[in-house]
C-alpha positions in Angstrom: 78.9 22.0 7.7 80.0 19.2 5.4 77.8 17.6 2.9 77.6 14.4 4.7 76.5 16.4 8.0 74.0 18.2 6.0 72.4 14.8 4.8 72.4 13.6 8.0 70.4 16.7 9.4 68.0 16.5 6.7 67.2 12.9 7.6 66.7 13.6 11.2 62.8 13.4 12.1 61.1 16.5 13.5 60.9 17.1 17.1 57.9 15.8 18.9 55.3 18.2 20.6 55.8 18.4 24.4 52.7 18.8 26.7 52.5 21.6 29.2 54.8 19.9 31.7 57.5 19.8 29.1 56.9 15.9 28.5 56.5 14.3 25.1 53.2 12.2 25.2 53.6 8.6 24.1 51.9 7.7 20.9 49.4 4.8 20.8 50.5 1.8 19.0 48.8 1.3 15.7 47.5 -2.3 17.1 46.1 -0.7 20.1 44.1 1.7 18.1 42.9 -0.9 15.9 41.6 -2.9 18.7 40.0 0.1 20.2 38.1 0.6 17.1 37.1 -3.0 16.7 35.8 -3.1 20.3 33.7 0.2 19.4 32.4 -1.6 16.5 31.3 -4.7 18.4 29.5 -2.5 20.9 27.8 -0.9 18.2 26.6 -4.2 16.7 25.4 -5.6 20.1 23.6 -2.5 20.5 21.9 -2.6 16.9 21.2 -6.3 17.8 19.5 -5.4 21.2 17.5 -2.6 19.6 16.3 -4.9 16.7 15.1 -7.4 19.2 13.2 -4.7 21.1 11.4 -3.7 17.7 10.6 -7.4 17.1 9.0 -7.8 20.5 7.0 -4.6 20.1 6.3 -5.3 16.4 4.8 -8.9 17.3 2.7 -7.5 20.2 1.2 -4.7 17.9 0.5 -7.2 15.3 -1.4 -9.3 18.0 -3.4 -6.3 18.7 -4.2 -5.8 15.1 -2.2 -2.5 14.8 -0.8 -3.4 11.5 0.6 0.0 10.4 2.6 0.3 13.7 3.9 -3.5 13.5 5.0 -2.8 10.0 7.3 0.0 11.1 8.6 -1.8 13.9 9.5 -4.8 12.2 10.8 -2.9 9.2 13.2 -1.1 11.5 14.3 -4.5 13.0 15.2 -5.9 9.5 16.9 -2.9 8.5 19.3 -3.2 11.9 19.7 -6.8 11.5 20.5 -6.7 7.7 22.9 -3.9 8.4 25.1 -6.1 10.6 28.1 -8.1 9.1 27.0 -11.7 8.8 30.0 -12.7 10.6 29.1 -10.6 13.6 25.5 -12.2 13.9 24.9 -14.7 16.4 24.2 -18.0 14.6 20.4 -17.9 15.9 20.2 -14.5 14.3 20.6 -15.9 10.5 17.4 -18.1 11.3 15.7 -15.1 13.1 16.6 -12.6 10.1 14.8 -15.0 7.8 11.7 -15.4 10.1 11.5 -11.8 10.5 11.6 -11.1 6.8 8.7 -13.3 6.3 6.8 -11.8 9.2 7.8 -8.5 8.0 6.1 -9.1 4.5 3.1 -10.7 6.1 2.5 -7.5 8.5 3.4 -5.2 5.3 0.5 -7.0 3.6 -2.0 -6.9 6.4 -1.2 -3.0 6.9 -2.6 -2.6 3.3 -5.7 -4.5 3.8 -9.2 -3.5 5.4 -9.5 -5.3 8.7 -13.3 -6.2 7.9 -13.5 -7.2 4.2 -9.9 -8.0 3.5 -9.9 -5.8 0.4 -7.4 -3.2 -0.1 -7.6 0.0 2.2 -7.8 3.5 1.4 -4.1 4.0 2.2 -3.0 1.4 -0.4 -5.5 2.8 -3.0 -3.9 6.5 -2.7 -0.4 5.0 -2.7 -0.9 2.6 -5.6 -2.7 5.4 -7.7 0.3 7.6 -7.3 2.7 4.7 -8.5 0.5 3.8 -11.3 0.9 7.2 -12.9 4.1 6.0 -14.7 3.0 2.6 -15.3 3.5 1.6 -19.0 0.0 0.2 -19.7 -1.4 3.4 -18.1 0.6 5.7 -20.3 -0.3 3.6 -23.3 -4.1 3.1 -22.8 -5.0 5.4 -19.7 -6.7 4.4 -16.8 -10.3 3.6 -15.6 -11.6 3.9 -12.0 -14.9 2.9 -10.9 -16.9 3.9 -7.7 -19.2 1.1 -6.3 -21.8 1.6 -3.7 -24.2 -1.0 -2.1 -27.8 0.2 -2.8 -30.0 0.8 0.2 -27.1 -0.8 2.5 -28.5 1.1 5.6 -31.8 -0.7 5.3 -29.8 -3.8 5.7 -28.1 -2.8 8.7 -31.3 -1.4 10.2 -33.2 -4.5 9.6 -30.6 -7.2 10.3 -28.0 -5.6 12.4 -24.5 -4.6 11.7 -22.9 -8.2 12.2 -25.2 -9.2 9.3 -24.1 -6.1 7.3 -20.6 -7.2 7.8 -21.2 -10.6 6.3 -22.8 -8.7 3.2 -19.9 -6.4 2.9 -17.5 -9.4 2.8 -19.7 -11.2 0.2 -19.7 -8.0 -2.0 -16.0 -7.9 -1.9 -15.6 -11.4 -2.9 -17.9 -11.1 -5.8 -16.2 -7.8 -6.9 -12.6 -9.6 -6.7 -13.9 -12.5 -8.8 -15.0 -10.3 -11.4 -11.8 -8.5 -11.7 -9.2 -9.4 -14.4 -5.5 -9.5 -13.9 -4.0 -6.1 -13.0 -7.2 -4.6 -11.6 -7.9 -4.5 -7.9 -10.7 -3.4 -5.4 -10.3 -1.2 -2.5 -12.5 -0.2 0.4 -13.1 3.5 0.0 -15.4 4.0 2.9 -18.4 2.5 4.5 -20.3 0.6 1.8 -18.4 2.1 -0.9 -15.5 0.5 -3.1 -13.0 1.5 -5.8 -12.4 -0.6 -8.6 -8.9 0.5 -10.4 -8.3 -0.9 -13.8 -5.0 0.5 -15.1 -4.4 0.2 -18.9 -8.0 -0.5 -19.6 -9.8 1.3 -22.4 -13.5 2.7 -21.7 -15.3 -0.1 -23.2 -13.3 -2.9 -21.4 -13.7 -1.1 -18.2 -17.4 -0.8 -18.5 -17.7 -4.6 -19.4 -15.8 -5.5 -16.3 -17.8 -3.2 -14.2 -21.2 -4.7 -15.7 -20.0 -8.3 -15.0 -19.2 -7.3 -11.4 -22.7 -5.9 -11.1 -24.3 -9.0 -12.4 -22.5 -11.2 -10.3 -23.6 -9.5 -7.1 -27.1 -9.2 -8.4 -27.2 -13.0 -8.9 -25.3 -14.1 -6.1 -27.3 -16.3 -3.8 -28.3 -14.0 -1.0 -31.2 -16.2 0.0 -28.6 -18.2 1.8 -28.3 -15.5 4.1 -31.9 -14.5 4.5 -35.2 -15.5 2.3 -35.9 -11.9 2.0 -32.6 -10.4 1.1 -31.7 -8.9 -2.2 -28.3 -7.1 -2.5 -27.6 -4.8 -5.6 -25.0 -2.2 -6.3 -24.7 0.9 -8.5 -21.3 1.8 -10.4 -20.0 4.8 -11.9 -17.0 4.4 -14.3 -14.6 7.1 -15.5 -11.8 6.9 -17.6 -8.6 9.1 -18.2 -6.1 9.2 -21.2 -4.3 12.4 -19.9 -0.6 11.7 -19.4 -0.3 11.4 -16.6 -3.9 10.6 -15.4 -5.5 13.1 -13.2 -6.3 10.8 -10.2 -8.5 13.6 -8.5 -10.5 14.0 -11.8 -10.9 10.3 -11.8 -12.4 10.0 -8.5 -14.8 13.0 -8.9 -15.8 11.8 -12.2 -16.6 8.4 -11.1 -18.4 9.8 -8.0 -20.6 11.8 -10.3 -21.4 8.9 -12.5 -22.2 6.8 -9.4 -24.9 9.1 -8.5 -26.3 9.1 -11.9 -26.4 5.5 -11.8 -28.4 5.8 -8.5 -30.5 8.5 -10.0 -31.6 6.1 -12.9 -33.1 3.6 -10.5 -29.8 1.7 -9.1 -28.4 -1.5 -9.7 -26.8 0.0 -12.8 -23.4 0.9 -14.4 -23.2 4.6 -15.5 -20.4 5.8 -18.0 -19.8 8.6 -20.4 -20.0 8.1 -24.1 -17.5 9.6 -26.5 -19.9 12.5 -26.8 -20.1 13.2 -23.2 -23.7 11.8 -22.8 -24.3 9.5 -19.8 -25.4 5.9 -20.4 -26.1 2.7 -18.5 -24.5 -0.6 -19.5 -26.2 -3.9 -20.0 -30.1 -4.4 -19.4 -30.5 -1.0 -17.7 -29.4 0.8 -20.7 -33.2 0.4 -22.0 -34.3 2.7 -19.1 -35.8 6.1 -20.3 -34.8 8.3 -17.4 -31.1 8.5 -17.4 -29.9 11.8 -15.5 -27.3 13.9 -17.5 -25.0 15.6 -14.8 -22.7 18.2 -15.7 -19.7 17.3 -17.8 -17.4 19.3 -15.4 -16.6 16.3 -13.4 
């Protein structure tokens, strides 16, 4: 074989595979394959759009019924689906729909964090926020204070005036608590007539000062507007942690122990621990003689 023949042989393409009948299958043109993939992509986009619309409808209905958590999940799924579409593939109306949906998503997300009766933050938000605060620079620098607040003799209010009236009292208490809190602190309904005040980055003295201000606001509130014989007060226990990160469970238990110390000392008081571990009461209540000294194991 000559060298030219060998060159032509080397350039010859390899034989194509035959099928069972001995035929060589035809190859799909590249343009045809591209069109097929583009069609699949469009079908997927339409499917995502339809699913998003289903989530939106379900989410709006759940929000109307006050099922904020479920509504939030539905709207979040819809936002994720629509945001994942290529902008060029969205129908023109979908651009405005996505903007509207994002606004509704944020609104429902906020509603899911709130207690339906008092509009304060709920227990779920409290738990989630406490977890995220563990790495907060202010907390790492100055620690965190947590107070438990309980309305004194609230059962008597419900028994005497009824639960709808009691609900109005709860709402006013929350309004006064919120008004007393500085920036960075927040109030959450812990359960029933009990609330948690979270003060990240506050030292013990400042935390006690804030809680005493809140107690005073509630004591001096114009409760006579609701009923001439009504008086509402709260008892508060304030715990503080400087551990890194703060032990949230220890804070909750410590604040609860101090709350019951405030109640045992006559109510309408803010209880805290001094540096030596002794329980004391803030403000005018500090002059009381009988202040329970619970165990330091809180």
